[in-house]
N, C-alpha and C positions, 0 to 999 in steps of 0.2 A: 644323812639321817637313817637311811636303810642299813648302812654299815653299822651304825651305832646300835640299832635294834638287834641286828644279827649277833653282834658281839655280846650284847647283854644277855641274849637268849642262850647262846652256846658257851658262855663263860670262857672266852679267850683271854685268860688271866694276864699273860705277859703284856699284851698290847693294851688291854683295858687299864691295867694298873699304870702303865707308862703315861697314857693319855690323861687319866685322872690325876696322876701325880703332878703333871705340868699344869693342867687347867684348874686343879684344886688350889694352886698358888696364885695364878693370874686370872682365874675366871671372874673375879670381882670387877676387874677393870678392862677385860679384853674387848668389851664393846665400846670403850671410850673413843678409840680412833674411828670406828665405824660411825658413831653418832656425831663426832666432830666433822668428818667429811660430809655427812648428810646435812649438817647445819650450814656448812660453807656453801653448799649448792643452793640453799634457800635464801630468799630475800624477804625478811620480815617487814620491810617497808611497804610491801604490797597490801598488807592488812589495813593500812591507813588510806589506801586508794579506794575508789568506787569499785565494787565487785565486778570482775570480768566474768565471761561465760565459764571459764575454768573454775573460778572461785565459787560461783553460784552453784555449780554442780557439786563441788566438794562440800559446801556448807549444807546443801540439801541432804546429801548422804550421811553426814555427821548427825544432823538433826533427826532424821528418820530412824537411824540406828539407836540414838539415845532414847527416843520416845518408845521404841520397841523394848529396850532393856528395862525402861521404867514400868511398862505394862506387865512384864513378866518377871519382875524382880523377886516376887515371893518364891516361886519354884527355883529360881536361880540361886538364891542366897539362903539355903537351908543348911544348918550346921552339920547334918549327917548325910543327907541325900542330895543336896544341891551341888551346883558347880562350884560356888564360892563357899568356903568354909566359914569365913568371918563375916558377920553381919555388921557392916559399918559404912559410913559415908565414903571413906576412901576406897573401899573395895568396890562399892557400887559405881563410883565415878571412874575408877581404874578399868573396870570391866567394860563400861560403855566406851571409853576412849580407845581401848585396845581393839574392840570389835569394829569401831568406826574407822580405825587407822588403815591406810593403804600403804603397802610396801612399795614406795615409788621406785627404788632401784630395781626391784624385780619386775615391776610393770614396764619400766623403760627398756630393760633387756628383752622382755617378751615382745614388746612392740617392734623392736628391731629384728629379732629372729623371725617373727611371723609376718614381716613385710606389711604391717598395718600402720606404721608410724606416719606415713604420708596421707592416709585416709582422714576424712573429717572426724570420724569416731576415734581413730588412733590419736590424733593430735589433741582432741578434747580430753581423752582419757589420761594421756601423759601429763597435761597441764593440771587437770583436776586431781590426779593422784599426788602430785607434788604439793599442791595446796592442802589437801587432806592430811598428808603425812606431816606437814609443818604444823598445822593447827593442833592435831591430836597429840603429837609429841611434845609440843609446848605445854599443853594442858597437863600431860603426865609429869613434865619437869616442874610445873608450878605446884602440882600435888606433892611431889617429892620434897619441895621446900616447906610446904605447910605441915606435912606429916613426917618430918624427919625424926629419926631415932624414936620410933614408937615405943612407948613404955618408959621413957626417960622423963622424969618430972623436972621441969625448969620453972623459973620464976616467969611471971607473965610478960616481962619486958624482953626476955632473951630471944623469943621467937621472932618478934618484929625486927630486933636489931640484927639478927643473923640474916633475915630475908633482905633487909636493906643493904647489908654488906655484900650479899651475893649480887644484887642489882648494881652496886657500885663496881664490882669486879667485871660485870658484863659491859658496863659503859667504858671502863678503862680498857677492856679488851678491844672495843671498837676503835678507840683512838690509837692504841698501840699497834693493832694489826694494820691499819691504814698507813701509819707512819713507816712501819717495817716494809710493807708492800711497795711504797714509793721508793724507799731506800734501796731495796733489792732490785726493783725495776730499773733504777738509775745505774746500778752496777752491772746489770745484765740486760742490755738493750735487745729489742726484737731482732731476730735473725742470728743471735749468738746463743749457744747452749748455756743453760742455766748452771751456775756454779753449785755443786753439791753442798759446799760449805754454807753458802748463803741460804739455801733452802733448809738446811739443817738448823740454822739459827732461828728461822721462822717457826719450824716445828718445835724447837726447844722452848721458845717463848710461849707458844700455844700450850705446851705441856705444863709449863710453870703456872700459867693462868688457870688451867684445869685443876692443878694441885691446890692453888689458892682457894678455888671454889669448894673443893672437897674438904679443905681445912676448916671451912665454915659449916661443917657437918651436912653438906649437900652430897648426894650420891655422885661419885666421880664420873659416872657415865652421863648423867643428866647435866653435870657441870660442863663436860666436854661438848654436849649439844648446844648449850647456851653460849659458850665461847665461840663455837663454830658459827652460830647465828650472827654473832657480832662481827665476824670477819667479812670483808667485802666478797660478794658472790661473783663479781666480774674481775678480770685481770689475769695476767700470766701466772702470778704466784699462786693464786687460788686454784687455777686450773691444774697446776702441777701438784699441789697438795692433794687435791681430790683424786687425780689419776694415780699417783704413786701410792697413796694410802689404800685406795680401793683395790689396786692390783695385788698388793701383798695380802690384804684381808681375804679377798675372794679366791685367791690361789691356794692359800694354805690355812690361815688362822681360823676363818669362820667355818669351813667344813669340819675342821678338827673340833671346834667349839660345839657344833651341832652333835658331833659324835660323842663328846663329853656329856652333853645334856641328855642324850638318849641312854648313855651308860648309867646315868644317875637314876634311871628307872629301876636299877637293881638296888635293893636295900637289904640290910641285915638287921634282924630283930632277935631279941633274946627269948621272946615268948610269943609263939604264933599259934593261932587256932587252925589246925589242919583237919580237913574233913575225914572222918573215920578214925582219927588218931587222938582227938582231943587236943589239949594244949601241950606243945612239944617245946622243951627248952633248947636254946642254942640252935634253933632251926634257921637256915638261911632261906629267906623267901625272896622271890623275884616279883616285882610289880607285874611283869609280863605274865606271871602265872596266877595272879589274882583274878577274880571274876571281872572280866573286862567290861567297862561301862560304855557299851555301845550306844545307849540312849543319850549319854552325855555328849558323845561325838556328834550324833545326829542333831541334838538340841542346839549345841553351840554353833554348828555349821549352818543350820537353818536360820538361827537367830541373826548371825552376821550377814548371810546372803540376802534374807528378806529385808533387813534394814537398808542395805546398800541398794538393792533393786528398787525398793519403793521410792526412796528419795532421788537417787541418781536418774532412774528411768523417767520419773515425773519431770525433773529439770531438763532432761534431754528432749522430751516431747515438747516442752515449752520452747526449746531452742530450735525446733523445726526438724528434729530427727524422726525417722520412722520408728514404729513401735518395736520392730525387731532390733534395730540399731540401738534404741534406747535401753532395751533389756541387756544387750551385749555390753553397753557402756557400764551398766550397773555391775555386771559380772566381772568386768575387768577391774573396776575400782574396788572389788572385794578381795583382790589378791593379797595373800599374806606372805611373810618372809622371815628373815633372821630376827628382826626386831620383835616379832610376836613370840618367838621361841625364848628370847631374852626376858621378855615380860613375864612369860609363864614360869621360867626358872626363878626370877626374882620373887614372884608371888608365892611360889612353893617354898622358897627358903624363908620367907617372912611369915609363913603359916596362914596365908590368906586363902589358899586353895589346898585341897587334899591331893594325895598322890594320884588317885584315880582321875581327878579333874585335870591334873597336870598332864597325865598321859592322854586324856581326851583332847586337850588343846594341841598337843604335839601331832596327834593323828589328824586333827582338823586342818592344821597347816599343811601337812603332807597331801591330804585329799584336795585341798584348795589349789595348791600349786600344780597338781596333776590334771585338774579339770580345766583351769583357766586357759591353757594353750589351745585346747580344742575349741573353746569359744572364739579365740582369736582367729582361728582358721575360718570359722563361719563368718566372721566380720569381713575378712578379705573377700570371700565369695559374694557376700551381699553387696559390698561396695562396687565390685566389678560388674555385677548384674545390671545395675542401673545405668551404666554408661551406654550412650547411644553409639552404635558401631557404624562405621562407614568404611568404604575402600580407602586404604591409606597407602600411597605411593606417589612417586613423582609423575607418572603418566596420568594419574587421576587428579593431580593438583591443578587448580585454576591459577594461572600466573597473575591474575589481577587481585588475588587474595593473599593473605599473610602466609609465608612459608614457615612451617614449624619443623625444627630439627632437634633431635636429642643427640648431644655430643658427649661421648665418654672421654674422660681425662685420667691418665695414669699419674700425671704430675705436671708441674708448670712447664716442663720442656715440650709438652704437646700443644700448648695453647697457641703459639704463633702459627704453626702449620694448619691447625683446624680453624683458626680465625681467618686465615687466608682463604681456605676453602669456603667458609661461610660467607665471606664477602664476595667471593666469585659467584656463588650460587645466588646471592641476592641480586647481582648485576652491577655492583659498584655504587658509587655516589649517585643519588637520585633514582636508584633502582626500587624494587618492591620492598615491602615490609618483611622483616625477618624476626622470628621469635626463636631464640636458642635456649634450650634447657641443658645447661652445662652440669654434668654429673661427675662428681669427684668419686673415683672408684677406690675405696679403702677396704683392705682386707680386715675381716673381723678376727682378731686374735684374743688371747687372754688379756694381753696388755691393753688393747684398744677397748675391749669389753668392759674393763674396769674403769675406763674414762668416759663412759657414755653418760650424758646428762640430757636434760630437756633442751630441745632446740627451738629455734624461732622460724617464722615464715612457713614455707611449704613442708619443711622437714620437721617431724615431730621430735627428733633426737639429734644430738650432735656429739662430737668427740672432743675432749679437752686434753688429749695426749699431746705433749709438746711437739713431737715430730710431725704428727698429723696436722696439728694446728698451724705449724710453720708452712707445711706444704700447701694447705688450703689458703693461707694468707697470700703466698706467692701467686697461686692460681687466681685468686680474687684480684690482685693488683694487675695482672696481665689482662684479665677479662675487662676490668674497668678501663684500662688504657685503650683496648680495642673498641669498646662501646663509645668512649669519648671521641675517638677518631672517626668511627663509622657514622655518628650523628643520630638523629631522632628516629630513623627508620628501623633501628636495631634494638631489640629488647633481649637482655640476657638474664635468665633466672638460674640461681645457684641451687644445686641439689646434691645430696649425699647418698651414695650407694655403699652402705656399710654392711658387708656380708662376707661369708666365706666365699672362696672362688667357685665352689660348687653351686652356690645359690645366688651369686651376684647378678646373673643374667635376669633373675626375676625382678630385681629393682629397676633395671633398665627397660625391660619389657612393660612393666607396670607404668613407668613414667611415659613411655611412648604411647601407650594406650590412653592414659589420662589426658595427655597433651594433644591427642589426635595428630601425632607427628607424621610427616610424610617420609622422613628418612632418619635413620640412626647412623651417626658417624662414629667409628671406633678406630683407635690407633692399632697398628699391627703389633703383635706381641714381641717382635724383634726390633732392635734399635741399631742404627748405623754406628760403627766404630770410627775412630779417627782415620784409619787407613782406608775407609770406604766400604769395607765388608760388613755384613750383618752379623750381630752376635748370636749366641745360642738361643736367646729369647727367654721369656718368662712363661713357664708352663701354666701358671694360674690364669694369666690374662689370655693365653691361647684357649683355655677351656671356656672362659667367658665368651670369647668371640665365637667359638664353635656353637655354643648353646644359643646365643643371640641370633646367629644365622639360621638356626633351626626353628626357633620359637618366636621371633619378633613379629609384632602385629603390623609391621610396615616394611618398607624397603630398607636395606642395610648396605652401608659402604664401609670398607676397611681401608685405611690409609697406610701405605708403606712410605715412610718419609725418608728422602735422601736430599735434604737441604731445601725443601720446598718453601720453608718459612723465610729463607733469605731473599725471596722475591719481593717481600713486603706486601702490603695490602693493596696499593693502588698504582705505584709509579712504574715498577718494572714490567716489561713485556714478557709474558710467559708463553712459551710454545707448548701447546697441549694437543695431543692426538687421542682420538677415541677410536677404538678398534671394534669393528662390527663384523662378526662371523655369522651370527644367527642365534635365535632363541630369545625367550622372554627377558633374560638378564641383560643381553646385549641391547635390547630395545630400551630397557630402563637406563642403561649406561648412555645410550644415545640421547635420551631425554635429559639426563643430568648434564651432559656436555652442551646441549642446546641452551640450558639455563646459564651455564658458565660463559658461553660465547657472548652474552650481552655485556659482560664486563669489558671496559675499554682496555684493560691491561692483559687481556687473554686473547691470544691468536690461536684459534682452534682449527684443526685439520681432521676431517673424517676419513678414516681408512677402512675401505670395505675389502674384505678378503673373500675371493670367490674361487670356485673350483676351476682348474684348467682341464684340458681334454683328458689327461691321464686320470685325474681325480674323478671326473664325471664317468669315465669308463668303470672305475672301481665302484662307484656308487650304483651304476646300473647293474653290475654283476652282483652286488650285495642285494639289491632289490629283487633281482631274478632268483637268487638263491632263496630268499624268504618266500617268494611266491610259489616256488617249486615245493618247498617244505609244507606250505599251507595247503597246496592242492593234494599232496600225498597224504597228509594227515586227514583231509576231508574224505578222500576215497577210502581210507582205512577205518572210517567210522569213529573218528574222534581222536583217540590216543592221548587223552589228558588235556585237550584244549589247546595244543600247540598251534594249530592252524588259525583259529580265531584270534589268538594272542598276536601272532605274526602279522595277520592282516590289520589288526588294530594298530600295531606299532607303525606299520607302513602308512596307514591312513593319517595318523597323528603327525608323522614326519612330513608328509606332503602338505597337510594343513598348516603346519608351522612354517614351512618354506613360503607358502602363499602369504601368510601374515607378515613374515619378514620382508618380502619383496614390496608389499603394499606400504608397510610402515616406512621403509627406507626411501621409497619413492616420494612419499609425502615429506619426509625430512629433507630430502635433496631439493625438492621444489621450494620449500619455505626458507631454508637456511643457506643453501649453496647457490642455487640458480638465481633466486630472487632475494637473497639475504642482504641485510644492511651492515653486517659485521665483518665482511671480508673473509668468510670461512673458506679454507682450502679443502681439496678433495683428492684422495688417492685411491687407486684401485689396483690390487695385486692379485694375480692369478697364481695359485700354488697347487702342488700335487698332493702333499701330505704334511704331517706335522713337522718334519725336519725342515722343509722349505718355509713353513710358517715361522718357525723359530729364527731361521736365517733372515727373513724379512724384518722381524721385530728387532733383531740385533743390529740390522743395518740402520734402523731409525733411532737407536738409543742415544746417539750423540747429538741429534738434532732437537729433541724434545725434552722438556723438563718434567712433564707429567703424562703418563699413560692412563687412560680411562678404559676399562674393559669389564665386560660382564663375567660373572662367576661361571655361567654356563652349566647350570644344573640339568636343564632339560634339553641341552644342545645334543643333537645326534648328527655328527658330521664326520666324514672321512678325513677332514683336515685336522681334527684333534684326536683321532684314534691313536691309542698307545702313549699319549703324553702323560697320562695320569699314572702309568706304571712306574715312572721314576720320580713321581711327585714327592716332595718333602712335606708340604702342607696341603693336604687334599681339600681342606675347607676353602682354600682360595680358588679352586677350580684349576683345570689343566693349564690354561694360558696365564692366569693370575699367579700360579705357583712359579712359573718360569720367570715372569717379570719381577717377582719378589725375591728370587734367589740372589745370592751374593755375587755369582759370576755373570750376572746380566749387565749391570751398570752400577757406577758409583754416583751418578748425578741425576738419573731419571727416577722420580717418584712414581708411585702407582696407586690408583684408586680402583679397587675391585668392588663391583656393584652387584647386588642381588635384588631382584624384584620381589615384592610381596606376593605370595601365592594365595589368592583369595579363596581357592578351593579348600584350603585347610580350615578356614573359618566355617564355611558352610558344609564341610564334610561331604563333598560330592566327588565323583570319580571323573567327571567330564564337564567342560565349560558350558555345554548346552543345557545342563541342569541348573546353572547358576540363576538365582532369582534376581537378576539385575536388568 
């Protein structure tokens, strides 16, 4: 839109003429595919059911906007100074329907981009927006049937006959579309790529039905919408039609159409009144240079906003929303889009509105789309504020209560491995209750964005792209099989993280916070090749892992899979070793391993790595060096605070070692010395990182899974220098070695990071924690 206005203002003739030449020919029916896809997404059968919460909010917004337009119809419909040039019933009803309409495709995309689709307000807004869009567009379609060919005088019987014929076409469309969908579905079963020829036949049949409706003197765009309504809203064929159509339109056609509409702001007149020059013949005037009707922009914007706010906010309050959330709901349902620009263009061409009113509506749409995202950001913050926060991590989890996990999935290949880990953490058959939130991680591209529709359940939106739908179907089948095998103690909830890789971590963190999860399980960004080595990995998923590790509101574990899924869920005996060097992450890894040890198919060994005499001497030398520097700095009168900083670091290291010793002693007492699960214990004395790596390599043939802490806060001479050669620093020095291709072909790895509660309370030391 901005490009069109700029081109209109600066008279870029070559480009403007080319765009106007193309859309001057096809502009009359360019919206037909858009309205057809919009109709396919909708289910008119819901109008016959009892109103749901979504429908009630939508109807309230439509009613309040219509009442407001009725109250102010006199200033709105003035022949010279009003917004609407024509004073008639069709212009009054058309204005009310357009202002009450919600651009549901735009709202769905905004809810996805702003991470509010999973909130209560977001889900309600998406559902109500679709209902509002369906009802108001149907009213406009009915109006186009009643007031077709204005100015043409027909006999009294022609109009009813044509209307009845259009309804017959719609009914025929319903039967034809369902028959063709079944036929195409039989030729293209699930799991096989849809034949382009078959889909083209369906599109051709839909085009023929639209042409038949237009032959009955109905606007071709409204005919396309009615034919789309007659198509089944569910099914593979409908999903593909919507995704393919929307992708082409949103990528190229609709942006150019908006550019064409904005370029039509330029007009040529033969006789124009110019200030200071009188009437000048042959003068080329630009609408942009006319006195701009700012009052009309303000009036139309306030009218639509107040109408939606009044009805939708009142309905939201009756549904139990807070007043801030109710106001935000009304603002979201006031979003405008491509359809409003089309309606303004059609009204301008029909002489219903003036050029200034046309320009005012265009600017109203632009202002509306610019403001609504900021409202969405506020919604997200309001929804987060009301969540009661608690410490989330495995060490703070009560084993007698339900264990909640958030599990990220790149594809169906990740389900067996993560299902095995979930079952192990649960403790096997007869273990504790487990609630798993399985998040399908889908990249938001132009193609997937064009296939976003309203979703069900906890997700406010979903994707109907064929490739994504097939992947999600396979994931669902694998999760259903696991849940059926695991029994009643396991609940799996499906979620969708539809974002760019830069923002996908937000979906996962929000899900973990809402679910009050103790742990987030993520697959490693690299996969094992057939020869046993690791591939180059996926940069996007690595970025997601890095950001989740940095920002997650609970503990995080990253899984490096080297055939762990082949162990099965229950039968095979898995040799697992947990490596304990020291630090908060290693303590969390030890807690996770203790949970796994309850599973009868897990044989756990605890490996404690301690310093030998050489390492202890190096540690004492390092401590002595720090103390000497601290003393010298103190005698020198400060010197930038190096002395206090060194003393603080030494104090924290000593405190950490005391916590480690106490924690491991308690773990040994419970699970090794007096445990019921036959846990093994190893202790290795090493001097430096090289010996540590040698010890780990010596164990890789015996164990199928290594559990190790990430080691963020670990300060040990045993790991010094290991991170200098690290390929994946986010895995920690030990985790990076275990995840590298040259470590093992059979040993999987689980890198664990404990949640840092100090980040939430924003304190610098644990003694200030309000716990």
